[in-house]
N, CA, C and O atoms as CSV, one atom per row, in Angstrom:
chain,resi,resn,atom,element,x,y,z
A,1,MET,N,N,0.834,-1.175,0.000
A,1,MET,CA,C,0.000,0.000,0.000
A,1,MET,C,C,0.882,1.244,0.000
A,1,MET,O,O,1.817,1.337,0.796
A,2,ALA,N,N,0.602,2.183,-0.868
A,2,ALA,CA,C,1.371,3.418,-0.960
A,2,ALA,C,C,0.788,4.464,-0.016
A,2,ALA,O,O,-0.429,4.610,0.098
A,3,VAL,N,N,1.683,5.190,0.660
A,3,VAL,CA,C,1.298,6.251,1.578
A,3,VAL,C,C,2.049,7.509,1.165
A,3,VAL,O,O,3.253,7.462,0.914
A,4,GLU,N,N,1.336,8.643,1.093
A,4,GLU,CA,C,1.959,9.909,0.735
A,4,GLU,C,C,2.060,10.813,1.953
A,4,GLU,O,O,1.167,10.838,2.800
A,5,GLN,N,N,3.168,11.561,2.031
A,5,GLN,CA,C,3.384,12.503,3.129
A,5,GLN,C,C,4.022,13.754,2.548
A,5,GLN,O,O,5.034,13.666,1.852
A,6,LEU,N,N,3.439,14.925,2.827
A,6,LEU,CA,C,4.024,16.186,2.401
A,6,LEU,C,C,5.106,16.589,3.394
A,6,LEU,O,O,4.864,16.637,4.600
A,7,LEU,N,N,6.283,16.874,2.889
A,7,LEU,CA,C,7.421,17.303,3.705
A,7,LEU,C,C,7.728,18.748,3.315
A,7,LEU,O,O,8.142,19.012,2.186
A,8,THR,N,N,7.528,19.676,4.241
A,8,THR,CA,C,7.634,21.086,3.892
A,8,THR,C,C,9.030,21.669,4.041
A,8,THR,O,O,9.297,22.760,3.536
A,9,ASP,N,N,9.927,20.963,4.727
A,9,ASP,CA,C,11.275,21.498,4.896
A,9,ASP,C,C,12.265,20.362,5.170
A,9,ASP,O,O,11.888,19.194,5.264
A,10,GLU,N,N,13.531,20.736,5.294
A,10,GLU,CA,C,14.597,19.750,5.509
A,10,GLU,C,C,14.394,18.987,6.815
A,10,GLU,O,O,14.627,17.779,6.873
A,11,GLU,N,N,13.963,19.686,7.857
A,11,GLU,CA,C,13.754,19.040,9.153
A,11,GLU,C,C,12.698,17.930,9.062
A,11,GLU,O,O,12.880,16.858,9.637
A,12,GLN,N,N,11.610,18.179,8.351
A,12,GLN,CA,C,10.583,17.152,8.193
A,12,GLN,C,C,11.086,15.991,7.343
A,12,GLN,O,O,10.706,14.842,7.569
A,13,THR,N,N,11.938,16.290,6.369
A,13,THR,CA,C,12.492,15.230,5.532
A,13,THR,C,C,13.384,14.314,6.354
A,13,THR,O,O,13.318,13.092,6.219
A,14,ILE,N,N,14.219,14.900,7.204
A,14,ILE,CA,C,15.071,14.097,8.082
A,14,ILE,C,C,14.213,13.310,9.068
A,14,ILE,O,O,14.493,12.142,9.338
A,15,SER,N,N,13.183,13.932,9.600
A,15,SER,CA,C,12.285,13.258,10.533
A,15,SER,C,C,11.583,12.073,9.871
A,15,SER,O,O,11.432,11.017,10.486
A,16,ALA,N,N,11.157,12.243,8.630
A,16,ALA,CA,C,10.532,11.139,7.897
A,16,ALA,C,C,11.517,9.992,7.740
A,16,ALA,O,O,11.150,8.828,7.900
A,17,GLY,N,N,12.774,10.320,7.424
A,17,GLY,CA,C,13.802,9.292,7.320
A,17,GLY,C,C,14.002,8.554,8.633
A,17,GLY,O,O,14.173,7.335,8.644
A,18,ARG,N,N,13.980,9.289,9.744
A,18,ARG,CA,C,14.118,8.649,11.063
A,18,ARG,C,C,12.967,7.672,11.306
A,18,ARG,O,O,13.183,6.547,11.757
A,19,CYS,N,N,11.751,8.108,11.007
A,19,CYS,CA,C,10.583,7.235,11.203
A,19,CYS,C,C,10.732,5.947,10.396
A,19,CYS,O,O,10.481,4.854,10.903
A,20,LEU,N,N,11.136,6.086,9.155
A,20,LEU,CA,C,11.293,4.912,8.297
A,20,LEU,C,C,12.471,4.064,8.757
A,20,LEU,O,O,12.390,2.835,8.755
A,21,GLY,N,N,13.557,4.705,9.148
A,21,GLY,CA,C,14.749,3.985,9.576
A,21,GLY,C,C,14.509,3.091,10.779
A,21,GLY,O,O,15.132,2.037,10.904
A,22,ARG,N,N,13.610,3.503,11.665
A,22,ARG,CA,C,13.294,2.686,12.850
A,22,ARG,C,C,12.605,1.379,12.475
A,22,ARG,O,O,12.598,0.433,13.262
A,23,LEU,N,N,12.031,1.322,11.290
A,23,LEU,CA,C,11.284,0.135,10.865
A,23,LEU,C,C,12.143,-0.866,10.100
A,23,LEU,O,O,11.676,-1.952,9.760
A,24,LEU,N,N,13.378,-0.512,9.830
A,24,LEU,CA,C,14.225,-1.345,8.980
A,24,LEU,C,C,14.892,-2.457,9.776
A,24,LEU,O,O,15.153,-2.330,10.973
A,25,SER,N,N,15.157,-3.542,9.073
A,25,SER,CA,C,15.795,-4.706,9.682
A,25,SER,C,C,16.926,-5.173,8.772
A,25,SER,O,O,17.030,-4.725,7.631
A,26,PRO,N,N,17.775,-6.073,9.272
A,26,PRO,CA,C,18.868,-6.581,8.437
A,26,PRO,C,C,18.342,-7.127,7.116
A,26,PRO,O,O,17.358,-7.866,7.082
A,27,GLY,N,N,19.004,-6.757,6.044
A,27,GLY,CA,C,18.612,-7.216,4.720
A,27,GLY,C,C,17.633,-6.304,4.002
A,27,GLY,O,O,17.230,-6.597,2.877
A,28,SER,N,N,17.238,-5.188,4.642
A,28,SER,CA,C,16.323,-4.254,3.986
A,28,SER,C,C,16.990,-3.644,2.764
A,28,SER,O,O,18.146,-3.224,2.809
A,29,LEU,N,N,16.237,-3.604,1.671
A,29,LEU,CA,C,16.700,-3.000,0.427
A,29,LEU,C,C,15.681,-1.947,0.020
A,29,LEU,O,O,14.562,-2.272,-0.376
A,30,LEU,N,N,16.078,-0.686,0.120
A,30,LEU,CA,C,15.202,0.436,-0.204
A,30,LEU,C,C,15.588,1.023,-1.545
A,30,LEU,O,O,16.759,1.299,-1.804
A,31,LEU,N,N,14.611,1.206,-2.380
A,31,LEU,CA,C,14.823,1.872,-3.659
A,31,LEU,C,C,14.268,3.280,-3.529
A,31,LEU,O,O,13.090,3.461,-3.221
A,32,LEU,N,N,15.113,4.277,-3.763
A,32,LEU,CA,C,14.746,5.675,-3.574
A,32,LEU,C,C,14.825,6.406,-4.907
A,32,LEU,O,O,15.901,6.585,-5.477
A,33,GLU,N,N,13.662,6.821,-5.386
A,33,GLU,CA,C,13.590,7.537,-6.655
A,33,GLU,C,C,13.304,9.005,-6.406
A,33,GLU,O,O,12.675,9.366,-5.412
A,34,GLY,N,N,13.765,9.840,-7.303
A,34,GLY,CA,C,13.525,11.274,-7.238
A,34,GLY,C,C,14.503,11.993,-8.138
A,34,GLY,O,O,15.605,11.510,-8.397
A,35,GLU,N,N,14.086,13.153,-8.610
A,35,GLU,CA,C,14.940,13.938,-9.487
A,35,GLU,C,C,16.154,14.456,-8.720
A,35,GLU,O,O,16.199,14.400,-7.491
A,36,LEU,N,N,17.131,14.959,-9.462
A,36,LEU,CA,C,18.277,15.612,-8.829
A,36,LEU,C,C,17.772,16.734,-7.936
A,36,LEU,O,O,16.927,17.527,-8.350
A,37,GLY,N,N,18.284,16.803,-6.721
A,37,GLY,CA,C,17.903,17.863,-5.802
A,37,GLY,C,C,16.576,17.669,-5.094
A,37,GLY,O,O,16.099,18.583,-4.423
A,38,ALA,N,N,15.974,16.504,-5.228
A,38,ALA,CA,C,14.660,16.264,-4.619
A,38,ALA,C,C,14.736,16.044,-3.113
A,38,ALA,O,O,13.708,16.106,-2.437
A,39,GLY,N,N,15.922,15.787,-2.569
A,39,GLY,CA,C,16.059,15.581,-1.133
A,39,GLY,C,C,16.357,14.146,-0.742
A,39,GLY,O,O,16.172,13.766,0.414
A,40,LYS,N,N,16.817,13.346,-1.692
A,40,LYS,CA,C,17.084,11.933,-1.411
A,40,LYS,C,C,18.146,11.767,-0.324
A,40,LYS,O,O,17.954,10.996,0.617
A,41,THR,N,N,19.244,12.472,-0.445
A,41,THR,CA,C,20.310,12.339,0.552
A,41,THR,C,C,19.847,12.869,1.906
A,41,THR,O,O,20.231,12.324,2.941
A,42,THR,N,N,19.043,13.904,1.918
A,42,THR,CA,C,18.504,14.426,3.178
A,42,THR,C,C,17.646,13.368,3.866
A,42,THR,O,O,17.750,13.178,5.077
A,43,LEU,N,N,16.808,12.685,3.107
A,43,LEU,CA,C,15.991,11.611,3.667
A,43,LEU,C,C,16.884,10.503,4.231
A,43,LEU,O,O,16.605,9.959,5.299
A,44,ILE,N,N,17.951,10.173,3.512
A,44,ILE,CA,C,18.871,9.127,3.951
A,44,ILE,C,C,19.601,9.553,5.225
A,44,ILE,O,O,19.968,8.703,6.036
A,45,ARG,N,N,19.816,10.848,5.410
A,45,ARG,CA,C,20.416,11.317,6.673
A,45,ARG,C,C,19.533,10.928,7.857
A,45,ARG,O,O,20.035,10.536,8.910
A,46,GLY,N,N,18.232,11.036,7.681
A,46,GLY,CA,C,17.311,10.626,8.747
A,46,GLY,C,C,17.331,9.132,8.978
A,46,GLY,O,O,17.312,8.678,10.122
A,47,ILE,N,N,17.369,8.358,7.895
A,47,ILE,CA,C,17.456,6.902,8.019
A,47,ILE,C,C,18.726,6.533,8.777
A,47,ILE,O,O,18.709,5.688,9.672
A,48,ALA,N,N,19.835,7.185,8.401
A,48,ALA,CA,C,21.121,6.912,9.056
A,48,ALA,C,C,21.055,7.246,10.542
A,48,ALA,O,O,21.580,6.500,11.369
A,49,ALA,N,N,20.421,8.352,10.882
A,49,ALA,CA,C,20.293,8.728,12.293
A,49,ALA,C,C,19.538,7.654,13.076
A,49,ALA,O,O,19.924,7.313,14.194
A,50,ALA,N,N,18.475,7.126,12.496
A,50,ALA,CA,C,17.703,6.075,13.163
A,50,ALA,C,C,18.520,4.802,13.329
A,50,ALA,O,O,18.267,4.014,14.241
A,51,LEU,N,N,19.492,4.598,12.456
A,51,LEU,CA,C,20.348,3.414,12.537
A,51,LEU,C,C,21.559,3.642,13.446
A,51,LEU,O,O,22.394,2.752,13.606
A,52,GLY,N,N,21.652,4.831,14.037
A,52,GLY,CA,C,22.756,5.118,14.946
A,52,GLY,C,C,24.045,5.511,14.256
A,52,GLY,O,O,25.118,5.407,14.850
A,53,VAL,N,N,23.960,5.958,13.021
A,53,VAL,CA,C,25.152,6.382,12.279
A,53,VAL,C,C,25.577,7.758,12.795
A,53,VAL,O,O,24.757,8.673,12.878
A,54,SER,N,N,26.842,7.900,13.137
A,54,SER,CA,C,27.330,9.182,13.640
A,54,SER,C,C,28.077,9.983,12.571
A,54,SER,O,O,28.259,11.190,12.728
A,55,GLN,N,N,28.511,9.336,11.491
A,55,GLN,CA,C,29.229,10.042,10.435
A,55,GLN,C,C,28.269,10.933,9.638
A,55,GLN,O,O,27.063,10.685,9.607
A,56,ARG,N,N,28.807,11.960,9.004
A,56,ARG,CA,C,28.012,12.830,8.129
A,56,ARG,C,C,27.671,12.066,6.857
A,56,ARG,O,O,28.553,11.503,6.208
A,57,VAL,N,N,26.414,12.050,6.511
A,57,VAL,CA,C,25.950,11.360,5.308
A,57,VAL,C,C,26.012,12.332,4.136
A,57,VAL,O,O,25.463,13.433,4.187
A,58,GLN,N,N,26.688,11.899,3.088
A,58,GLN,CA,C,26.810,12.701,1.875
A,58,GLN,C,C,26.442,11.853,0.673
A,58,GLN,O,O,26.493,10.625,0.726
A,59,SER,N,N,26.072,12.515,-0.405
A,59,SER,CA,C,25.714,11.808,-1.618
A,59,SER,C,C,26.939,11.105,-2.206
A,59,SER,O,O,28.005,11.710,-2.333
A,60,PRO,N,N,26.785,9.833,-2.564
A,60,PRO,CA,C,27.909,9.102,-3.168
A,60,PRO,C,C,27.923,9.187,-4.697
A,60,PRO,O,O,28.371,8.249,-5.356
A,61,THR,N,N,27.449,10.274,-5.260
A,61,THR,CA,C,27.331,10.387,-6.711
A,61,THR,C,C,28.623,10.035,-7.434
A,61,THR,O,O,28.596,9.293,-8.416
A,62,PHE,N,N,29.733,10.543,-6.975
A,62,PHE,CA,C,31.000,10.299,-7.675
A,62,PHE,C,C,31.692,9.035,-7.205
A,62,PHE,O,O,32.541,8.496,-7.915
A,63,ASP,N,N,31.346,8.551,-6.020
A,63,ASP,CA,C,31.958,7.348,-5.460
A,63,ASP,C,C,31.112,6.098,-5.669
A,63,ASP,O,O,31.616,4.985,-5.523
A,64,ILE,N,N,29.858,6.259,-6.004
A,64,ILE,CA,C,28.855,5.209,-6.196
A,64,ILE,C,C,28.366,4.625,-4.867
A,64,ILE,O,O,27.182,4.314,-4.739
A,65,LEU,N,N,29.253,4.469,-3.877
A,65,LEU,CA,C,28.866,3.865,-2.606
A,65,LEU,C,C,29.511,4.596,-1.437
A,65,LEU,O,O,30.696,4.930,-1.464
A,66,HIS,N,N,28.700,4.834,-0.411
A,66,HIS,CA,C,29.211,5.240,0.892
A,66,HIS,C,C,28.692,4.233,1.903
A,66,HIS,O,O,27.515,3.872,1.891
A,67,GLU,N,N,29.578,3.787,2.771
A,67,GLU,CA,C,29.231,2.807,3.803
A,67,GLU,C,C,29.346,3.475,5.170
A,67,GLU,O,O,30.308,4.190,5.449
A,68,TYR,N,N,28.340,3.227,6.019
A,68,TYR,CA,C,28.299,3.841,7.339
A,68,TYR,C,C,28.069,2.764,8.392
A,68,TYR,O,O,27.352,1.791,8.160
A,69,ASP,N,N,28.694,2.956,9.557
A,69,ASP,CA,C,28.523,2.033,10.678
A,69,ASP,C,C,27.461,2.555,11.628
A,69,ASP,O,O,27.444,3.739,11.967
A,70,GLY,N,N,26.573,1.661,12.058
A,70,GLY,CA,C,25.538,1.976,13.029
A,70,GLY,C,C,25.074,0.676,13.655
A,70,GLY,O,O,25.784,-0.328,13.589
A,71,ARG,N,N,23.882,0.675,14.268
A,71,ARG,CA,C,23.374,-0.586,14.833
A,71,ARG,C,C,23.200,-1.621,13.734
A,71,ARG,O,O,23.294,-2.823,13.980
A,72,LEU,N,N,22.946,-1.149,12.526
A,72,LEU,CA,C,23.014,-1.954,11.301
A,72,LEU,C,C,23.899,-1.187,10.335
A,72,LEU,O,O,23.815,0.041,10.288
A,73,PRO,N,N,24.740,-1.856,9.566
A,73,PRO,CA,C,25.519,-1.117,8.574
A,73,PRO,C,C,24.576,-0.534,7.515
A,73,PRO,O,O,23.575,-1.148,7.146
A,74,LEU,N,N,24.919,0.652,7.042
A,74,LEU,CA,C,24.142,1.324,6.008
A,74,LEU,C,C,24.996,1.421,4.756
A,74,LEU,O,O,26.105,1.955,4.789
A,75,PHE,N,N,24.476,0.905,3.657
A,75,PHE,CA,C,25.151,0.954,2.363
A,75,PHE,C,C,24.324,1.860,1.457
A,75,PHE,O,O,23.215,1.509,1.054
A,76,HIS,N,N,24.876,3.024,1.145
A,76,HIS,CA,C,24.179,4.049,0.377
A,76,HIS,C,C,24.766,4.087,-1.036
A,76,HIS,O,O,25.866,4.593,-1.257
A,77,PHE,N,N,24.011,3.546,-1.971
A,77,PHE,CA,C,24.441,3.492,-3.368
A,77,PHE,C,C,23.771,4.597,-4.167
A,77,PHE,O,O,22.582,4.867,-3.995
A,78,ASP,N,N,24.536,5.232,-5.039
A,78,ASP,CA,C,24.003,6.155,-6.032
A,78,ASP,C,C,24.423,5.595,-7.387
A,78,ASP,O,O,25.592,5.666,-7.766
A,79,LEU,N,N,23.465,5.043,-8.101
A,79,LEU,CA,C,23.769,4.342,-9.351
A,79,LEU,C,C,23.630,5.233,-10.584
A,79,LEU,O,O,23.602,4.738,-11.711
A,80,TYR,N,N,23.544,6.534,-10.372
A,80,TYR,CA,C,23.335,7.472,-11.480
A,80,TYR,C,C,24.333,7.278,-12.614
A,80,TYR,O,O,23.962,7.401,-13.781
A,81,ARG,N,N,25.574,6.982,-12.302
A,81,ARG,CA,C,26.631,6.886,-13.315
A,81,ARG,C,C,26.741,5.505,-13.970
A,81,ARG,O,O,27.512,5.333,-14.914
A,82,LEU,N,N,25.984,4.529,-13.483
A,82,LEU,CA,C,26.018,3.204,-14.094
A,82,LEU,C,C,25.216,3.221,-15.393
A,82,LEU,O,O,24.182,3.881,-15.496
A,83,VAL,N,N,25.713,2.483,-16.376
A,83,VAL,CA,C,25.011,2.447,-17.659
A,83,VAL,C,C,24.372,1.091,-17.941
A,83,VAL,O,O,23.511,0.984,-18.815
A,84,ALA,N,N,24.787,0.045,-17.206
A,84,ALA,CA,C,24.229,-1.286,-17.438
A,84,ALA,C,C,24.213,-2.066,-16.128
A,84,ALA,O,O,25.130,-1.938,-15.316
A,85,PRO,N,N,23.167,-2.881,-15.918
A,85,PRO,CA,C,23.093,-3.682,-14.687
A,85,PRO,C,C,24.308,-4.587,-14.465
A,85,PRO,O,O,24.613,-4.929,-13.323
A,86,ASP,N,N,25.007,-4.979,-15.536
A,86,ASP,CA,C,26.199,-5.812,-15.389
A,86,ASP,C,C,27.270,-5.147,-14.527
A,86,ASP,O,O,28.079,-5.833,-13.903
A,87,GLN,N,N,27.277,-3.828,-14.490
A,87,GLN,CA,C,28.276,-3.103,-13.707
A,87,GLN,C,C,28.081,-3.308,-12.201
A,87,GLN,O,O,28.982,-3.010,-11.417
A,88,LEU,N,N,26.921,-3.808,-11.796
A,88,LEU,CA,C,26.685,-4.074,-10.379
A,88,LEU,C,C,27.675,-5.096,-9.836
A,88,LEU,O,O,28.075,-5.015,-8.675
A,89,PHE,N,N,28.072,-6.054,-10.665
A,89,PHE,CA,C,29.078,-7.038,-10.239
A,89,PHE,C,C,30.413,-6.352,-10.019
A,89,PHE,O,O,31.122,-6.655,-9.059
A,90,GLU,N,N,30.755,-5.431,-10.903
A,90,GLU,CA,C,32.044,-4.738,-10.815
A,90,GLU,C,C,32.171,-3.911,-9.543
A,90,GLU,O,O,33.263,-3.792,-8.989
A,91,ILE,N,N,31.072,-3.341,-9.079
A,91,ILE,CA,C,31.135,-2.496,-7.881
A,91,ILE,C,C,30.871,-3.282,-6.599
A,91,ILE,O,O,30.882,-2.703,-5.512
A,92,GLY,N,N,30.635,-4.581,-6.706
A,92,GLY,CA,C,30.432,-5.416,-5.527
A,92,GLY,C,C,29.064,-5.286,-4.885
A,92,GLY,O,O,28.903,-5.586,-3.702
A,93,PHE,N,N,28.087,-4.846,-5.644
A,93,PHE,CA,C,26.740,-4.612,-5.110
A,93,PHE,C,C,26.197,-5.833,-4.370
A,93,PHE,O,O,25.656,-5.701,-3.272
A,94,PHE,N,N,26.336,-6.997,-4.954
A,94,PHE,CA,C,25.761,-8.208,-4.367
A,94,PHE,C,C,26.476,-8.614,-3.079
A,94,PHE,O,O,25.863,-9.207,-2.190
A,95,ASP,N,N,27.753,-8.302,-2.975
A,95,ASP,CA,C,28.491,-8.559,-1.739
A,95,ASP,C,C,27.926,-7.721,-0.598
A,95,ASP,O,O,27.821,-8.188,0.536
A,96,TYR,N,N,27.567,-6.483,-0.909
A,96,TYR,CA,C,27.028,-5.601,0.133
A,96,TYR,C,C,25.639,-6.041,0.580
A,96,TYR,O,O,25.370,-6.099,1.780
A,97,ILE,N,N,24.762,-6.347,-0.354
A,97,ILE,CA,C,23.404,-6.714,0.070
A,97,ILE,C,C,23.386,-8.048,0.799
A,97,ILE,O,O,22.443,-8.337,1.535
A,98,ALA,N,N,24.412,-8.859,0.604
A,98,ALA,CA,C,24.504,-10.140,1.329
A,98,ALA,C,C,24.970,-9.941,2.771
A,98,ALA,O,O,24.888,-10.869,3.575
A,99,ARG,N,N,25.452,-8.760,3.108
A,99,ARG,CA,C,26.005,-8.507,4.439
A,99,ARG,C,C,24.942,-8.209,5.483
A,99,ARG,O,O,25.287,-7.930,6.631
A,100,GLU,N,N,23.691,-8.255,5.137
A,100,GLU,CA,C,22.597,-8.098,6.092
A,100,GLU,C,C,22.579,-6.745,6.796
A,100,GLU,O,O,22.252,-6.648,7.978
A,101,GLY,N,N,22.930,-5.722,6.059
A,101,GLY,CA,C,22.761,-4.367,6.565
A,101,GLY,C,C,21.511,-3.775,5.955
A,101,GLY,O,O,20.600,-4.499,5.552
A,102,VAL,N,N,21.471,-2.464,5.889
A,102,VAL,CA,C,20.408,-1.741,5.206
A,102,VAL,C,C,21.025,-1.129,3.956
A,102,VAL,O,O,22.006,-0.391,4.040
A,103,THR,N,N,20.454,-1.434,2.809
A,103,THR,CA,C,20.955,-0.920,1.544
A,103,THR,C,C,19.930,0.047,0.970
A,103,THR,O,O,18.761,-0.296,0.800
A,104,VAL,N,N,20.389,1.269,0.672
A,104,VAL,CA,C,19.532,2.271,0.039
A,104,VAL,C,C,20.125,2.573,-1.329
A,104,VAL,O,O,21.319,2.848,-1.449
A,105,VAL,N,N,19.292,2.521,-2.350
A,105,VAL,CA,C,19.756,2.715,-3.717
A,105,VAL,C,C,19.060,3.926,-4.336
A,105,VAL,O,O,17.841,3.946,-4.503
A,106,GLU,N,N,19.865,4.932,-4.670
A,106,GLU,CA,C,19.360,6.047,-5.454
A,106,GLU,C,C,19.521,5.683,-6.935
A,106,GLU,O,O,20.475,5.002,-7.312
A,107,TRP,N,N,18.599,6.135,-7.754
A,107,TRP,CA,C,18.556,5.824,-9.184
A,107,TRP,C,C,18.401,4.319,-9.409
A,107,TRP,O,O,19.200,3.714,-10.125
A,108,PRO,N,N,17.383,3.717,-8.806
A,108,PRO,CA,C,17.203,2.261,-8.881
A,108,PRO,C,C,16.820,1.737,-10.254
A,108,PRO,O,O,16.833,0.526,-10.474
A,109,ASP,N,N,16.479,2.623,-11.186
A,109,ASP,CA,C,16.187,2.150,-12.539
A,109,ASP,C,C,17.406,1.486,-13.154
A,109,ASP,O,O,17.272,0.709,-14.099
A,110,ARG,N,N,18.596,1.779,-12.632
A,110,ARG,CA,C,19.833,1.167,-13.132
A,110,ARG,C,C,19.954,-0.307,-12.717
A,110,ARG,O,O,20.806,-1.031,-13.232
A,111,LEU,N,N,19.098,-0.746,-11.783
A,111,LEU,CA,C,19.131,-2.142,-11.332
A,111,LEU,C,C,18.481,-3.097,-12.327
A,111,LEU,O,O,18.713,-4.304,-12.261
A,112,GLY,N,N,17.689,-2.586,-13.229
A,112,GLY,CA,C,16.969,-3.458,-14.150
A,112,GLY,C,C,16.009,-4.364,-13.382
A,112,GLY,O,O,15.330,-3.911,-12.461
A,113,GLU,N,N,15.952,-5.625,-13.752
A,113,GLU,CA,C,15.046,-6.586,-13.120
A,113,GLU,C,C,15.373,-6.844,-11.650
A,113,GLU,O,O,14.527,-7.336,-10.903
A,114,LEU,N,N,16.582,-6.516,-11.237
A,114,LEU,CA,C,16.984,-6.725,-9.842
A,114,LEU,C,C,16.178,-5.855,-8.876
A,114,LEU,O,O,16.145,-6.121,-7.675
A,115,ALA,N,N,15.537,-4.825,-9.402
A,115,ALA,CA,C,14.720,-3.956,-8.552
A,115,ALA,C,C,13.565,-4.725,-7.912
A,115,ALA,O,O,13.028,-4.294,-6.891
A,116,ASP,N,N,13.185,-5.838,-8.489
A,116,ASP,CA,C,12.095,-6.647,-7.935
A,116,ASP,C,C,12.425,-7.204,-6.555
A,116,ASP,O,O,11.521,-7.612,-5.824
A,117,ALA,N,N,13.704,-7.228,-6.187
A,117,ALA,CA,C,14.120,-7.764,-4.893
A,117,ALA,C,C,13.949,-6.750,-3.760
A,117,ALA,O,O,14.215,-7.075,-2.603
A,118,ALA,N,N,13.514,-5.542,-4.069
A,118,ALA,CA,C,13.400,-4.491,-3.055
A,118,ALA,C,C,12.392,-4.859,-1.982
A,118,ALA,O,O,11.352,-5.457,-2.257
A,119,THR,N,N,12.724,-4.488,-0.749
A,119,THR,CA,C,11.776,-4.671,0.345
A,119,THR,C,C,10.920,-3.427,0.535
A,119,THR,O,O,9.811,-3.509,1.065
A,120,HIS,N,N,11.436,-2.259,0.099
A,120,HIS,CA,C,10.712,-0.994,0.250
A,120,HIS,C,C,11.002,-0.092,-0.944
A,120,HIS,O,O,12.092,-0.118,-1.515
A,121,ARG,N,N,9.995,0.710,-1.306
A,121,ARG,CA,C,10.156,1.679,-2.397
A,121,ARG,C,C,9.741,3.054,-1.898
A,121,ARG,O,O,8.715,3.217,-1.237
A,122,LEU,N,N,10.570,4.040,-2.234
A,122,LEU,CA,C,10.335,5.415,-1.822
A,122,LEU,C,C,10.442,6.318,-3.040
A,122,LEU,O,O,11.290,6.109,-3.908
A,123,LEU,N,N,9.579,7.319,-3.099
A,123,LEU,CA,C,9.611,8.291,-4.183
A,123,LEU,C,C,9.517,9.680,-3.579
A,123,LEU,O,O,8.595,9.966,-2.815
A,124,LEU,N,N,10.465,10.548,-3.916
A,124,LEU,CA,C,10.434,11.952,-3.514
A,124,LEU,C,C,10.178,12.798,-4.749
A,124,LEU,O,O,10.911,12.719,-5.735
A,125,GLU,N,N,9.127,13.610,-4.682
A,125,GLU,CA,C,8.771,14.455,-5.820
A,125,GLU,C,C,8.649,15.900,-5.363
A,125,GLU,O,O,8.304,16.181,-4.216
A,126,TYR,N,N,8.941,16.813,-6.289
A,126,TYR,CA,C,8.733,18.220,-6.003
A,126,TYR,C,C,7.248,18.485,-5.837
A,126,TYR,O,O,6.415,17.885,-6.517
A,127,HIS,N,N,6.926,19.396,-4.921
A,127,HIS,CA,C,5.546,19.796,-4.646
A,127,HIS,C,C,5.589,21.308,-4.405
A,127,HIS,O,O,6.598,21.810,-3.911
A,128,PRO,N,N,4.531,22.043,-4.735
A,128,PRO,CA,C,4.568,23.490,-4.530
A,128,PRO,C,C,4.885,23.914,-3.090
A,128,PRO,O,O,5.405,25.008,-2.872
A,129,ARG,N,N,4.581,23.073,-2.122
A,129,ARG,CA,C,4.838,23.419,-0.718
A,129,ARG,C,C,6.009,22.637,-0.123
A,129,ARG,O,O,6.177,22.637,1.096
A,130,GLY,N,N,6.815,21.978,-0.936
A,130,GLY,CA,C,7.962,21.222,-0.421
A,130,GLY,C,C,8.236,19.995,-1.265
A,130,GLY,O,O,8.450,20.086,-2.474
A,131,ARG,N,N,8.226,18.845,-0.610
A,131,ARG,CA,C,8.441,17.558,-1.285
A,131,ARG,C,C,7.320,16.608,-0.902
A,131,ARG,O,O,6.800,16.658,0.213
A,132,LEU,N,N,6.960,15.759,-1.822
A,132,LEU,CA,C,5.956,14.735,-1.546
A,132,LEU,C,C,6.684,13.394,-1.494
A,132,LEU,O,O,7.296,12.968,-2.473
A,133,LEU,N,N,6.609,12.743,-0.347
A,133,LEU,CA,C,7.230,11.432,-0.161
A,133,LEU,C,C,6.151,10.370,-0.276
A,133,LEU,O,O,5.155,10.404,0.446
A,134,THR,N,N,6.353,9.435,-1.180
A,134,THR,CA,C,5.453,8.295,-1.316
A,134,THR,C,C,6.226,7.057,-0.909
A,134,THR,O,O,7.296,6.773,-1.448
A,135,THR,N,N,5.678,6.322,0.048
A,135,THR,CA,C,6.318,5.099,0.522
A,135,THR,C,C,5.464,3.901,0.156
A,135,THR,O,O,4.235,3.970,0.179
A,136,SER,N,N,6.113,2.822,-0.176
A,136,SER,CA,C,5.429,1.558,-0.441
A,136,SER,C,C,6.069,0.488,0.427
A,136,SER,O,O,7.271,0.522,0.692
A,137,ASP,N,N,5.271,-0.441,0.857
A,137,ASP,CA,C,5.757,-1.583,1.636
A,137,ASP,C,C,6.177,-1.204,3.056
A,137,ASP,O,O,6.966,-1.917,3.678
A,138,PHE,N,N,5.661,-0.097,3.569
A,138,PHE,CA,C,5.810,0.275,4.974
A,138,PHE,C,C,4.412,0.282,5.578
A,138,PHE,O,O,3.436,0.454,4.848
A,139,PRO,N,N,4.287,0.101,6.886
A,139,PRO,CA,C,2.961,0.209,7.503
A,139,PRO,C,C,2.352,1.587,7.235
A,139,PRO,O,O,3.063,2.592,7.230
A,140,ALA,N,N,1.056,1.632,7.017
A,140,ALA,CA,C,0.368,2.879,6.659
A,140,ALA,C,C,0.541,3.951,7.718
A,140,ALA,O,O,0.521,5.133,7.376
A,141,ASP,N,N,0.707,3.607,8.968
A,141,ASP,CA,C,0.828,4.603,10.027
A,141,ASP,C,C,2.279,4.987,10.329
A,141,ASP,O,O,2.525,5.711,11.294
A,142,SER,N,N,3.231,4.527,9.540
A,142,SER,CA,C,4.644,4.749,9.849
A,142,SER,C,C,5.028,6.219,9.802
A,142,SER,O,O,5.988,6.612,10.465
A,143,MET,N,N,4.320,7.041,9.047
A,143,MET,CA,C,4.676,8.443,8.923
A,143,MET,C,C,3.912,9.329,9.896
A,143,MET,O,O,4.154,10.536,9.930
A,144,LEU,N,N,3.018,8.788,10.671
A,144,LEU,CA,C,2.222,9.597,11.588
A,144,LEU,C,C,3.056,10.181,12.717
A,144,LEU,O,O,2.584,11.065,13.431
A,145,LYS,N,N,4.275,9.713,12.895
A,145,LYS,CA,C,5.117,10.140,14.008
A,145,LYS,C,C,5.931,11.390,13.681
A,145,LYS,O,O,6.770,11.791,14.487
A,146,LEU,N,N,5.716,12.005,12.546
A,146,LEU,CA,C,6.470,13.201,12.164
A,146,LEU,C,C,6.217,14.347,13.124
A,146,LEU,O,O,6.774,15.432,12.951
């Protein structure tokens, strides 16, 4: 079931990430879609906070992957620069998802058919009053704690 939540500022976006992050378990695979500048990394900062990550979360656009230590390891992939799903082997994607941490993938269209393995799907879209977050595969009341 898809749930929509309007996020009017950065603080609400981080708070939404915290709410979602508390629901994650080992092996969670989140697919995060949204245009450039939509707030994907900001949302992931909240997820990281809920996982107990103390490092500063930054977009891995040029590195493809940033790994963070917390109560569960967080693997933050940005696949924007990948051109074919075969490149996932080259970057060790499958090794990371086998480690039973939380994996968040920006630009999940680069996964091809592998996207079907996702446990959760998130979409951030521009809205006249901020950002609209649509979540799938989370409990319907998960965002009420904002």
